[in-house]
N, C-alpha and C positions, 0 to 999 in steps of 0.2 A: 584432505585439505586442512591445513593448520590455521587457526585464527585465535586472537585473544579471547579469553573466557569472560563472559559478561557477569556483572554482580548478581543477577537473579538466575544464574545458570541452573540451579536445581529445578526451577519451574520450567525453564526453556527445554531442558533435557527430558523432563517428564512429558512435556507436550510433544516433542519430536518422537519419543518412544511410542506414544499413543498413536500418532499419525502413521508410523511404520506398521504397528500392529493392526491398524484399521485398513491397511492396504493402500494408503495414499502414497503415490510415487512421486509427488510433486514437491518434496521437501528433502533436505539432507538427513542422513541418520548419524547419530553420534557413535564414533568408534572408540573414543577414549577422552579422558580429561585429566589435566594436571593442575597445579596451583594457579597457573596463569594462561595456559594454552589448552584449547580443545581440538580434537581431531574429528573431522566430519567427512562423510563420503563426498566424492567429487561428482558433480552433475555435469555431464558433457553438454556444452552449449555456450552461449555468450550472454553475459549480462548486458542490459540495455543502458550502457554508459554513453554519455555524449562524445562525439556526435552520433545520434541515434541512427542505426542502420535503416535503410529504406524499407526493408521487409518487416520492421517492427512498427511501422507507421500505417500499415494498410488496415482496412476495415476487418479483414480476416484475422489479422493479429489482434485487433481490439476484441473481437468475439472470443478469441482463444484465451485472453486474459479473464474475461467474464466466466468462461467455462472452468478455468483453473481455480478461480476464487470460489465458484459454486461447489466444486469438488472438495476443496479444502474445508469449506464450511460444513459440508455433509460429514466429512471425516471427523472434524473437531467437535461436532455437536454433542458427542457422548463423553467428552473429556470433562472431568470435574476440576475446576480451578481452585477449589477451596483447599486451604492448608498450605498454600505456597505464597511466597512473597513475589509480587509482580512489580515491574517498573512503573513509570509515570502513568497514572490512570487517565483514561479518556474522560471527557465531560459526562456527568451523571446521566443526562437524558439518553446517552448512547452506550451506557454500560449495563451489562447483564452478566449472568453466569454462563458466558459464552466467550471463548478466547479467540479474539480476532488478531490478525497479524499486526495491524496498526502502523505499518510502515511500507505500504505497497506503493513504492515509487520505482522508476525505471531500473535503477541499479540493483534493486532487490528482486528482479524478475529475470529468469534465465530463458532465453529463446533458442529454438533450434528449427531451422528451415521455415522461419517466419511465424512460428507458433510459440506462445508462452507455455513452457513445460514445467516450470518449477518456481517456487518462492524460496528465497534464501534470506538470511539475517533476521532471525526471530527475536532479536534482543529487546524489542519494544512490545512484543506480544503480551497480551493480558486481557482481562475481562473487558469486553466491548460488544460489538454486534456486527452482523454481516454488512449492514448499510455503511458502517464506518469504513470498512475496507473498500467497498465499492466507491465511496466518495473519494477516498485517497487516490485510487486508480484513475477515476474519471478526471480528477484535477490534472493529473500528469499526462494522461494519454488521449483525452478528447482533443486537445487539452482545454481546460476551462480558464482561459486567460485572454488578454487583449491581443487582437490580431497583429499589432505591431511587433509582438514578441514571438510570433510563430513564423518561422522562415522556411517551412517545408510544405509538403502536399496537404497537410491538415488545415492550413490557413483558410478561414472563412467557413469552416465546417464544424465548429465546436458543438453547437446545439444538435446538429444532425448526428454527429458521432456519439454524443451523450445519449441520445434516444436509442441508437443502435446498441450501445453498451448495455443500457438498462433492459432492452428487449431480450438480450442474450443472457441476462443475469439469472433468470429463473425465479426472480423475486415476485411475490404478489404485488398488486397495485400499492397497497399500504407500505410495503417494503421499498418499492421504487420511490415513493414520495419521501420516505425517510432518508433515502440517499440524497435527494435534492435538498432536503432540510439540513443535512449534515455538512454540506459543502463548505460554508464559511467557517463553521466551528472547526472542521478538520484543518482548514487552512491556518487558522489562528493557533490551534494546538501544535501543529507541525512547526510553525515558525517560532513559537515560544521556546521550543527546545533549542533551536538555533540561536536565537537572540540571548537567551539566558546563559548558554554556554559561552557565547562570545563575550558577554559582560563579565563572566567569571574568569576570563583570561585564556580561554582555549583558542589558540591561534588559528587552528584549522577552521573552526566555526566562524571566527571573526573574519577570516579571509573569504569564506563562502558567503557570509552575509553581505559583505561589501560588494560582492559580485551580483547577488540576486535581489538585493533590497528593493530596487526600483521595479523590477519585474514582478516581485511579490506584491508590492503595493498596488500596481496596476491590475494584477490578477484578482485581488480582493475586491477592488472597486468594480471590476467587470462582473464578478459573481453576485455582488449586491445589486448591481444595475439590472442583471438578467435573472433575478430570483424568480419572477413569475414565469419566465420562459423555461427555466429549469424545472419548475413544478409542472408546467404544461407538458414538457417532454416526458415526465414520469408517469403520465396517465396510462 
């Protein structure tokens, strides 16, 4: 698979090489790189791009995402991020010597037969924490947003699915609580990337923001309003 090479490619390629050496099969391997293009292995399956396939919306699919993230975090735990230049840092309270994916949203997950089997697009990976990745995934897949913006079988089940997701994460209670505490910060960090790029004149981001601004604002208010519920679900 050919794709544009990212500015921090030495760090990303080192990370992917480590994951391969660690036996993690849920990420692409680097086959080659040129001045502007990199070649990665192809992972058979389908990315969760809208409209999301029904088999990506089941509770079993949700549990498979938690399992994939847990396996990624186990594999990456022995990778040393020192000495590399990484992209946009996550907020300090959620940053450590641990490289999280930092962009776990549907289009960066590959599914096969209703199960999440791989993470792709590691361009935003950098020092973070496991909770940061679980927060990003929960926001998109519970999903943690206003019911008026959920038009599929997940409607009305956000908190229930958040609890299921955390129970499948393998995180200790303190880690599950950290996920709940990271939700709004993760929302703000993610959309700051979009709005800053749009303000800088990137047409694709500008078009995207016009499409999602209302939904994003409602989702943030929902997460703030349900903060205690999210923390309770993390027990």
